[in-house]
Structures are given as C-alpha cells and as structure tokens.
C-alpha positions as CSV (number, residue, x, y, z in Angstrom):
1,M,-133.0,218.9,99.0
2,K,-131.9,220.4,95.6
3,I,-128.8,222.1,95.5
4,L,-127.2,223.9,92.4
5,F,-123.3,224.0,92.6
6,T,-121.8,226.8,90.5
7,Q,-118.1,227.0,89.5
8,D,-116.1,229.0,86.6
9,A,-115.2,225.7,84.4
10,L,-114.6,221.9,84.3
11,V,-110.5,222.4,84.2
12,N,-108.7,219.4,85.5
13,A,-107.5,221.5,88.5
14,G,-108.1,221.0,92.5
15,A,-111.2,222.4,93.5
16,E,-112.9,221.0,90.3
17,R,-111.7,217.7,90.8
18,S,-112.5,217.6,94.7
19,H,-116.0,218.8,93.6
20,L,-116.2,215.8,91.4
21,D,-114.9,213.5,94.3
22,I,-117.5,215.0,97.1
23,L,-120.5,215.2,95.0
24,S,-120.5,212.0,93.3
25,R,-120.4,210.2,97.1
26,F,-123.6,212.4,98.0
27,S,-126.6,210.7,99.3
28,K,-129.7,210.2,97.2
29,E,-131.4,212.7,99.7
30,I,-129.4,215.3,97.8
31,D,-130.4,216.2,94.2
32,V,-127.1,217.6,92.7
33,G,-126.9,220.2,89.8
34,F,-123.6,221.6,88.7
35,V,-123.3,224.8,86.8
36,Y,-120.2,226.2,85.1
37,F,-119.8,228.7,82.9
38,Y,-116.6,229.0,80.8
39,P,-115.7,226.5,78.2
40,K,-113.2,224.4,79.6
41,H,-114.4,221.0,79.8
42,D,-111.6,218.6,81.0
43,L,-113.9,217.0,83.5
44,K,-117.2,217.1,81.5
45,E,-117.0,213.4,80.9
46,A,-115.8,212.5,84.3
47,Y,-118.8,214.6,85.9
48,E,-121.2,213.0,83.6
49,R,-120.0,209.4,84.4
50,A,-120.4,210.1,88.1
51,G,-124.1,211.0,87.4
52,I,-123.9,214.6,88.0
53,R,-126.2,217.1,86.2
54,L,-124.3,219.4,84.1
55,F,-125.5,223.1,83.1
56,F,-122.9,224.8,80.7
57,L,-123.8,228.3,80.5
58,D,-121.7,229.1,77.4
59,I,-120.2,232.4,78.6
60,S,-117.0,233.4,76.4
61,E,-113.9,232.7,78.2
62,S,-113.7,236.4,80.2
63,Y,-115.8,237.8,82.5
64,H,-119.3,239.0,80.9
65,F,-120.8,239.1,84.3
66,P,-124.4,240.4,83.1
67,L,-124.9,237.8,80.6
68,A,-123.8,235.1,83.3
69,I,-125.9,236.6,85.9
70,S,-129.0,236.8,83.6
71,R,-128.7,233.0,82.5
72,L,-128.1,231.9,85.8
73,V,-131.1,233.7,87.2
74,K,-133.2,231.9,84.4
75,L,-131.7,228.4,85.3
76,I,-132.5,228.7,89.1
77,R,-136.0,230.0,88.4
78,L,-136.2,227.0,86.1
79,E,-134.6,224.4,88.7
80,K,-135.8,225.8,91.9
81,P,-133.2,224.9,94.1
82,D,-133.3,225.2,97.8
83,L,-129.6,226.3,98.0
84,L,-126.8,227.6,95.9
85,V,-123.3,226.5,96.7
86,S,-120.4,228.7,94.4
87,S,-116.5,228.1,94.2
88,L,-113.9,230.2,92.7
89,W,-114.0,234.1,92.3
90,R,-115.7,234.5,89.1
91,A,-118.4,232.0,90.0
92,D,-118.7,233.4,93.5
93,I,-119.4,236.9,92.2
94,I,-122.2,236.0,89.7
95,T,-123.8,233.5,92.0
96,R,-123.9,236.0,94.9
97,I,-125.7,238.5,92.5
98,A,-128.3,235.7,91.5
99,S,-128.6,234.9,95.0
100,V,-129.9,238.4,95.9
101,I,-132.1,238.5,92.8
102,T,-133.9,235.1,93.2
103,G,-133.7,234.9,97.1
104,V,-132.1,231.3,97.0
105,P,-129.6,231.2,100.0
106,L,-126.1,230.8,98.9
107,V,-123.2,229.1,100.6
108,G,-119.8,230.2,99.8
109,T,-116.7,228.1,99.8
110,L,-113.0,229.2,100.5
111,V,-110.6,227.1,98.8
112,N,-107.5,229.2,98.2
113,D,-105.5,231.9,100.2
114,S,-106.2,234.5,97.4
115,Y,-105.6,237.6,100.0
116,G,-103.0,236.4,102.2
117,P,-99.5,237.9,102.7
118,M,-97.6,235.9,100.0
119,A,-100.5,236.4,97.7
120,W,-100.3,240.4,98.2
121,K,-96.8,240.2,97.5
122,D,-97.6,238.1,94.3
123,K,-100.5,240.0,92.9
124,Q,-100.2,244.0,92.4
125,G,-101.8,246.3,90.4
126,L,-105.4,248.1,90.0
127,K,-107.4,244.9,88.7
128,Y,-106.1,242.9,91.9
129,K,-107.3,245.9,94.3
130,L,-110.8,246.0,92.4
131,V,-111.1,241.8,92.7
132,Y,-110.6,242.3,96.1
133,W,-113.0,245.1,97.1
134,L,-115.6,243.4,95.0
135,D,-115.3,240.2,96.9
136,R,-115.2,241.9,100.2
137,L,-118.2,244.0,99.3
138,T,-120.2,240.8,98.3
139,A,-118.8,238.6,101.1
140,R,-122.0,239.4,103.5
141,I,-124.5,237.7,100.8
142,P,-123.6,234.2,101.4
143,I,-125.5,232.6,104.7
144,H,-122.6,230.2,105.4
145,W,-118.9,229.3,104.2
146,I,-116.9,226.0,103.9
147,A,-113.3,226.4,104.1
148,N,-111.0,223.6,103.1
149,A,-108.9,224.4,105.7
150,Q,-108.7,226.1,109.2
151,A,-105.8,228.5,108.0
152,L,-108.3,229.7,105.4
153,S,-110.9,230.1,107.6
154,D,-108.6,232.1,109.8
155,S,-107.2,234.2,106.8
156,H,-110.7,235.2,105.4
157,V,-112.1,236.2,108.8
158,K,-109.3,238.9,108.6
159,T,-109.3,239.6,105.0
160,L,-113.0,239.7,104.1
161,G,-114.6,240.6,107.4
162,L,-116.2,237.1,107.8
163,K,-117.8,236.1,110.9
164,R,-115.9,232.9,112.4
165,E,-118.9,231.2,113.5
166,K,-120.6,231.3,110.0
167,I,-117.6,229.1,108.6
168,S,-117.4,225.3,108.6
169,V,-114.1,223.6,107.9
170,V,-114.2,220.6,105.7
171,Y,-110.7,219.3,104.3
172,R,-110.2,218.1,101.0
173,G,-110.4,214.3,100.7
174,R,-109.1,211.4,98.5
175,Q,-110.0,207.8,98.2
176,V,-107.8,205.8,100.2
177,P,-105.4,203.3,98.2
178,P,-106.2,199.7,98.4
179,R,-102.7,198.9,99.4
180,S,-102.6,198.3,103.1
181,V,-99.0,197.5,103.7
182,P,-96.4,200.0,104.3
183,R,-93.6,200.7,101.7
184,S,-90.0,198.8,102.6
185,V,-86.7,199.0,101.5
186,P,-84.3,196.2,101.1
187,A,-81.4,195.8,103.2
188,R,-78.0,197.2,103.1
189,Q,-75.0,194.8,103.9
190,S,-74.1,195.1,107.3
191,G,-71.6,197.3,108.1
192,G,-71.4,198.8,104.3
193,P,-70.9,202.3,103.9
194,V,-73.7,204.3,102.8
195,L,-73.7,205.2,98.9
196,P,-75.7,208.4,97.8
197,V,-76.8,208.4,94.6
198,G,-74.3,209.6,92.0
199,G,-72.0,210.6,95.0
200,S,-69.0,208.8,96.7
201,S,-69.0,206.4,99.3
202,Q,-69.5,208.0,103.1
203,T,-68.6,206.0,106.1
204,E,-70.7,206.6,109.2
205,T,-69.4,209.1,111.7
206,Q,-69.8,209.2,115.5
207,S,-71.6,212.5,116.8
208,P,-70.9,214.0,120.2
209,Q,-74.6,214.4,120.6
210,T,-77.2,211.8,122.1
211,E,-77.9,209.0,119.4
212,L,-81.7,208.1,118.8
213,S,-82.0,204.6,118.2
214,I,-84.8,203.1,116.3
215,K,-85.5,199.2,116.7
216,K,-87.9,197.5,114.6
217,S,-88.6,193.5,114.7
218,V,-88.9,192.0,111.4
219,S,-90.0,188.4,111.0
220,C,-88.3,186.9,107.8
221,E,-88.2,183.4,106.5
222,D,-84.9,182.0,106.7
223,T,-84.6,180.6,103.4
224,G,-83.0,176.9,103.4
225,H,-83.0,176.8,107.4
226,G,-86.5,176.1,108.0
227,D,-87.1,178.4,111.1
228,R,-88.4,181.8,111.4
229,K,-86.2,184.6,112.8
230,N,-86.6,187.7,114.2
231,I,-84.0,190.1,112.9
232,E,-83.5,193.1,114.4
233,K,-82.9,196.2,112.2
234,S,-81.2,199.4,114.2
235,V,-81.3,202.9,112.4
236,S,-78.9,205.6,114.4
237,C,-79.1,208.9,113.7
238,E,-77.7,212.4,115.6
239,D,-80.2,213.8,118.0
240,T,-80.8,217.4,117.1
241,G,-81.2,218.5,120.8
242,H,-84.8,217.7,121.0
243,G,-84.6,214.1,122.6
244,D,-87.4,212.0,121.4
245,E,-90.2,213.3,123.5
246,D,-93.8,213.5,122.3
247,R,-94.0,217.3,120.9
248,G,-97.6,217.8,122.0
249,H,-99.4,218.6,118.8
250,G,-102.6,217.6,119.4
251,D,-104.5,214.1,119.0
252,E,-102.6,213.5,115.5
253,I,-100.3,210.4,115.3
254,R,-96.9,211.5,116.6
255,P,-94.7,208.3,116.5
256,R,-91.3,208.3,118.3
257,S,-89.9,206.0,115.3
258,V,-88.9,209.1,113.0
259,P,-85.8,210.8,113.9
260,R,-85.4,214.5,113.6
261,F,-84.1,216.0,110.4
262,V,-80.1,216.5,110.3
263,P,-78.4,217.3,107.4
264,Q,-75.8,214.5,107.4
265,S,-76.5,211.0,106.0
266,V,-77.4,208.2,108.2
267,S,-76.1,204.7,108.1
268,S,-78.7,202.1,108.3
269,Q,-77.7,198.2,108.7
270,T,-79.8,195.0,108.3
271,E,-78.6,191.5,109.0
272,M,-78.0,189.3,106.0
273,D,-78.8,185.6,106.0
274,K,-75.9,183.1,106.0
275,N,-75.3,182.8,102.4
276,G,-75.0,186.8,102.5
277,D,-78.2,187.6,100.5
278,R,-80.9,190.0,101.6
279,F,-83.6,188.4,103.1
280,P,-87.1,188.2,100.9
281,E,-89.9,190.6,101.2
282,Q,-92.8,189.8,103.7
283,S,-95.7,188.3,101.7
284,G,-97.8,191.0,100.5
285,Q,-95.3,193.7,100.7
286,A,-95.3,196.7,97.8
287,V,-92.0,196.2,96.0
288,P,-89.3,198.9,96.5
289,R,-88.7,201.4,93.9
290,D,-85.0,201.2,92.6
291,D,-83.8,199.3,95.6
292,G,-84.9,201.9,98.1
293,I,-83.0,204.9,96.7
294,I,-84.3,208.5,96.6
295,K,-83.4,209.7,92.7
296,N,-86.2,210.9,91.1
297,F,-88.2,213.7,92.5
298,I,-91.7,214.7,91.4
299,S,-94.0,217.5,91.4
300,Y,-97.5,218.6,89.6
301,G,-99.8,221.3,89.6
302,R,-100.8,224.2,87.4
303,L,-97.5,226.2,86.1
304,L,-97.9,229.3,87.8
305,E,-95.6,231.3,89.6
306,R,-97.0,231.2,92.8
307,K,-96.4,227.0,92.8
308,G,-92.9,227.8,93.2
309,F,-91.6,225.4,90.7
310,Q,-88.9,227.7,89.8
311,D,-87.5,227.5,93.1
312,A,-87.2,223.7,93.0
313,I,-85.8,224.2,89.7
314,Q,-83.1,226.2,91.0
315,A,-82.4,224.2,94.3
316,F,-82.1,221.1,92.2
317,S,-79.4,222.7,90.0
318,E,-77.2,222.7,93.0
319,I,-78.0,219.2,93.9
320,I,-77.4,217.6,90.4
321,Q,-73.7,218.7,90.8
322,T,-73.1,216.3,93.6
323,Y,-75.8,213.7,92.5
324,P,-75.7,213.5,88.8
325,N,-78.1,210.8,88.4
326,C,-81.0,212.7,90.2
327,T,-83.9,214.0,88.0
328,L,-87.0,216.4,88.6
329,T,-90.0,216.0,87.0
330,I,-92.7,218.5,87.0
331,F,-96.5,217.7,85.5
332,G,-99.1,220.2,84.5
333,E,-99.4,223.2,82.1
334,G,-99.9,226.6,82.6
335,P,-98.8,230.0,81.7
336,F,-95.5,230.2,83.7
337,R,-94.5,227.1,81.2
338,K,-92.3,229.5,79.2
339,E,-90.4,231.0,82.2
340,L,-89.8,227.6,83.5
341,E,-88.4,226.2,80.4
342,K,-86.3,229.2,79.9
343,L,-84.9,228.6,83.6
344,I,-84.0,224.8,82.8
345,Q,-82.4,225.9,79.5
346,D,-80.1,228.6,81.1
347,L,-79.0,226.2,84.2
348,G,-78.1,223.6,81.7
349,L,-81.0,221.1,83.2
350,K,-82.5,219.9,79.9
351,E,-81.3,216.1,80.4
352,S,-82.3,216.0,84.2
353,V,-85.3,218.6,84.6
354,F,-88.7,217.3,82.6
355,L,-92.0,219.2,81.9
356,P,-93.9,216.4,80.4
357,G,-97.3,218.3,80.8
358,K,-100.6,216.9,82.1
359,I,-101.2,213.7,83.7
360,S,-104.9,212.3,84.1
361,N,-104.7,210.4,87.4
362,P,-101.6,211.6,89.3
363,M,-102.2,209.4,92.3
364,D,-101.8,206.2,90.5
365,L,-98.6,207.8,89.2
366,L,-97.2,208.3,92.9
367,I,-97.9,204.6,93.9
368,S,-97.1,202.8,90.8
369,G,-94.9,205.0,88.7
370,L,-95.7,206.4,85.3
371,G,-96.6,203.3,82.9
372,K,-97.8,204.3,79.6
373,H,-98.6,208.0,79.4
374,P,-98.9,210.0,76.0
375,T,-96.6,212.6,76.5
376,S,-94.6,215.2,74.3
377,D,-91.6,214.2,76.5
378,I,-90.5,210.5,76.7
379,R,-87.3,211.1,78.3
380,H,-88.5,211.7,81.9
381,P,-88.5,208.9,84.5
382,T,-91.2,206.5,84.9
383,S,-90.6,205.7,88.7
384,F,-90.5,208.3,91.4
385,H,-89.4,208.4,94.8
386,C,-89.7,211.9,96.3
387,F,-92.7,214.5,95.9
388,L,-91.8,218.3,96.0
389,F,-94.3,220.8,97.2
390,P,-92.8,224.1,96.7
391,S,-95.8,226.2,96.8
392,W,-96.1,230.0,98.0
393,Y,-99.6,229.8,98.7
394,E,-102.4,227.5,98.5
395,G,-105.6,226.3,99.9
396,F,-105.6,222.9,101.3
397,S,-104.0,221.1,98.5
398,G,-105.7,217.9,96.8
399,A,-102.0,217.2,95.6
400,L,-100.6,216.8,98.8
401,V,-103.5,214.5,99.9
402,E,-102.7,212.4,96.9
403,A,-98.9,212.4,97.9
404,M,-99.7,211.4,101.5
405,M,-102.2,208.6,100.5
406,A,-99.8,207.3,98.1
407,G,-97.1,206.9,101.0
408,I,-94.5,208.7,98.9
409,P,-92.0,210.4,101.2
410,I,-93.0,214.5,100.9
411,I,-90.7,217.6,101.0
412,A,-93.1,220.8,101.3
413,S,-92.9,224.3,102.3
414,D,-94.3,225.5,105.6
415,I,-97.5,227.3,104.8
416,P,-100.0,226.8,107.2
417,M,-102.5,224.7,104.9
418,N,-99.5,222.2,104.4
419,L,-98.8,222.3,108.3
420,E,-102.4,221.3,108.7
421,A,-101.9,218.2,106.9
422,L,-98.0,217.6,107.8
423,N,-95.6,217.4,110.6
424,D,-92.3,218.1,110.3
425,Q,-89.9,215.3,110.4
426,E,-92.8,213.0,111.6
427,S,-94.8,212.4,108.2
428,A,-92.5,214.7,106.0
429,L,-89.6,217.2,105.6
430,V,-90.7,220.8,105.7
431,F,-88.6,224.1,104.5
432,P,-89.5,227.7,105.0
433,V,-91.6,228.8,102.1
434,G,-89.4,230.4,99.3
435,N,-86.1,229.2,101.1
436,R,-84.4,227.6,98.1
437,N,-81.3,226.7,100.3
438,A,-83.3,225.0,103.1
439,M,-85.3,223.1,100.1
440,K,-82.0,222.2,98.7
441,E,-80.7,220.7,102.3
442,K,-83.7,218.8,102.8
443,M,-83.6,217.0,99.3
444,I,-79.9,216.2,99.9
445,Y,-81.1,214.4,103.1
446,A,-83.7,212.7,101.2
447,I,-81.4,211.7,99.0
448,E,-78.8,210.2,101.6
449,N,-81.5,208.8,104.0
450,P,-84.1,206.7,102.0
451,E,-85.1,204.6,104.7
452,L,-86.1,207.2,107.1
453,M,-87.7,209.4,104.3
454,L,-90.0,206.2,103.7
455,E,-90.5,206.0,107.4
456,L,-92.1,209.2,106.7
457,G,-93.8,208.4,103.9
458,N,-95.4,205.5,105.3
459,Q,-96.5,207.8,108.4
460,A,-97.8,210.4,106.1
461,R,-100.0,207.6,104.4
462,T,-101.4,206.8,108.0
463,V,-102.4,210.0,108.9
464,A,-104.2,210.7,105.3
465,S,-106.1,207.6,105.6
466,Q,-107.4,208.5,109.2
467,R,-108.1,212.3,108.4
468,F,-108.7,212.6,104.6
469,D,-110.7,209.7,103.6
470,I,-113.0,211.1,100.9
471,E,-115.9,208.7,102.0
472,V,-115.7,210.6,105.3
473,I,-115.2,214.0,104.1
474,A,-118.2,213.7,101.9
475,K,-120.3,212.7,104.6
476,E,-119.0,215.9,106.5
477,Y,-119.6,218.2,103.3
478,E,-123.5,216.9,102.9
479,G,-124.0,217.2,106.7
480,V,-123.1,221.0,106.7
481,L,-125.2,221.7,103.9
482,K,-128.2,219.7,105.3
483,S,-127.6,221.5,108.6
484,L,-128.4,225.1,107.0
485,P,-131.7,226.7,106.9
486,H,-133.1,227.0,103.6
487,P,-136.6,228.3,103.1
488,G,-137.7,226.2,99.9
489,P,-137.3,226.8,96.2
490,P,-138.3,230.2,94.9
491,L,-141.7,230.7,93.5
C-alpha cells in the first residue's frame, strides 16, 4: 500500500515531529512518501535518517495555492499512491483539491482546535472567517478523518459539520524512556520544619478537617548495622471534603495515594538512621534533583499568544516576591517573542525568567537536565523541577505527553485535550484556562509540597507509558489507514 502524506513544511513543531515518530515505525507493508510545500527544513535530516522519502515542492512561503495544487497533481500522477493523508490548513486545502482532480482518496487529520470558543476569541477578522469557510466547504472531500483527541473530534463535528462515524481517534505518542524506577526525594529530618524555597520556615499546622494519611513501606539498607529495616513514611495533608474515594473516571489508573490539592504547605517526615543521616537511595533509583525541591519551572513551545506563556510570566511575577530563588525558563521561538521580552522587562524579571530559544530534544531535557546546549542565553538553569503548560487551546499536545513520559511534575490548563491525558490531583495539578491567580496558587503548592508533586509526576509517567507508547500509537495509526477502502492508484 502506497501513501503520500502532505504537510505545510518541516518545522520542528508538534504535528511535524509526531508524523516523524509515527511514519518511521510503519511496517514494510506501507510505502511512505512525505510531501511538503514551503521552505522550512528543520526536520529534513531527521526524516531522511528515518528512511522516509521526501518530496519538496518548493512553493514560496505564502499561499500560492494554484501552483502548489499543480505540482502536487503532477507528483500524484507520477507516484500513483493508493491514499493521501494531509495535515495542517494549507496542506489540507491543497491536497483536497488535488484529491478531487486525481481521484485518489484523501484522509484528513484533526490536530488543532482551530475553531473552538477560545480560538474564535483569539483569531478575529475577515481573513480568519475566509479560512474557516474554505475549510468547511471542502471538508466533505476526505473519506475519513484521524483526530489526535476525542475533544478535537467533538469540536470539529460541531464546527465543520463532520460525521462522527468518519472520525477515528489516535492519540499522539512518544517513546517510553528506559528509566523504570520512579523519581524519589530524599528524607527530611523527622519533626523538622518545611522550608519553602526562598521563604521562611513553616511548621505543620493541625486542620479541623479529616487528615488523609499516606503510608509507604520503603526498604532501606541500615548502614553499619547489617539488617534491612522497613521504614514507614507518613505524609499527611488536609482532606478537602472529598474523602479518598475512587472518583469514577473510567478505566484509567486512579491511585488513592495522591492527596487532593490544598493551597497550604504540607509537612513530610521520614525516619533517619541512628547516626542522623539520610538512608541511602535504593539501587537503581534516579538521583533526585536539587535535594527534592521544586524551584525551577520549565515550559516550551512556539512563542504564540495562545500558548499562554504571558499568563505564566505574570503568575510567576507574584511568586518571585515570596520565593526569590525560583526561576521560569520558556524554550521555543515564534512571533510573540518581542511581547514576552517586553513583559519580562516591564516586570523586572530578567534575572529569573529566561527565553533561551529552541531546544532540539526537549524530552531529554525534562528527564536529565539541560547539559550542553548552544543558546544565546546561558544564565538559565540547567535542571528543572516542574513543567508548566498554560495553553489557551491546543490539539493533543506532544509536549504534554513528553512531560508525562519524563515523570516531571506538571501544572496545566484545563482545556479538554489536556484533560484527556491528565487528571487533576491524580497525575497533575490543573487550573482554569487563562486564570493567572489559580495558576499561581498551584505553583505555590508545588513549591511547598515537592514530595506530593513527585507522586503526581510518577503517576503521570505510568499513565503515559500505558496509553501513549509510540510503538502502540504507530500500529493504531497504520491500522486505521489499512482499514479504509482504496480503489488503487490512478491511471
């Protein structure tokens, strides 16, 4: 079976990287060709290393639809594919017209919530309305659709009038990291105060509400005494009135060992050995970063207004007043950089908020810290403790899946696509989209409760490994394409 995939360009962004991950894992039964129109070649070498045949149609970086359609039609007649698959708006429109001309069936993809309520607020004007109506009028051409989230399927049924039975949902996936042991944090001295980063000590206070107690059995080597001991670690936090019952969200993992979010600090105590030293880490455990604190926040993506980075910066500007040692680093490039730089300057945050530029392999960064990275800004941290994801609207985010796979604690907006991957207070902390004060409260909670945040990070990694393994996702994607009728290549 021969398939031509089309996409706007080969920029290093979510849809382009996801295609690379998926197509490189297709079986030999699929002969893959990848067509791109506009001169952005960031991922060209990566696609070539993966053995994916590339066709660059060399359209100047604007629309030029007639020329693009003409060149694509010629390529289709030369290659004689059984099926076409298109992604992103310009490639979608070009490929739909070429599909009609050549008679080769087309599969469309839904990767962004381009016409949801938040998008309509963000994008206004005649141009956006023309984009929408051209999309809607040609949306009947594809014989099937693949959405990367159920929420995207639901949204486009409403906005483009798609038929629900013609949409398959295949999530974005990422490779499961080799690390198999959850993150851990070292013990604090029994009975000692909680020390927020950059803040004064806070002693544990009693709550009139019911305490939710978590107990873990940790087997440690008693150095110098020969015997192994079971050390019981107790973590108490206030119950917010929901108890510890199963919340009934379906078949996904819902551990009862992660407490509900409360905006106060929570003390954690672990017994020490007889010499007053911390027990050594279990063999094979990951080395905790910076003694288990949460200080350095990280986010990344294209620098666009809809990514919500300005919300994160403004929330952080209040946090830094209480926790002056904290930092926020946002990797990526995009047209909103100048606005973000001005905001950082106006808020006096140049020494604590950083925009270093692009990063080639963000998942490695999340797992192991920065290491060596060529960047124009060398002042930013090289290790990170919490991932912020403040987007106003998205598709199903590959960046979010990467953070889950890495096991780093996550704070994310409550857009529907995020909630298909995360569960508030079970695998992440979630705040209402665009609510800077709520984001600030969650960040403060993370700073003051690193142990509980690492619980969330470890749970997110477990969920991601089970649901978003790229090997499984690629097979699902290939299976959908093989199941579709294709009359054979055009004559």
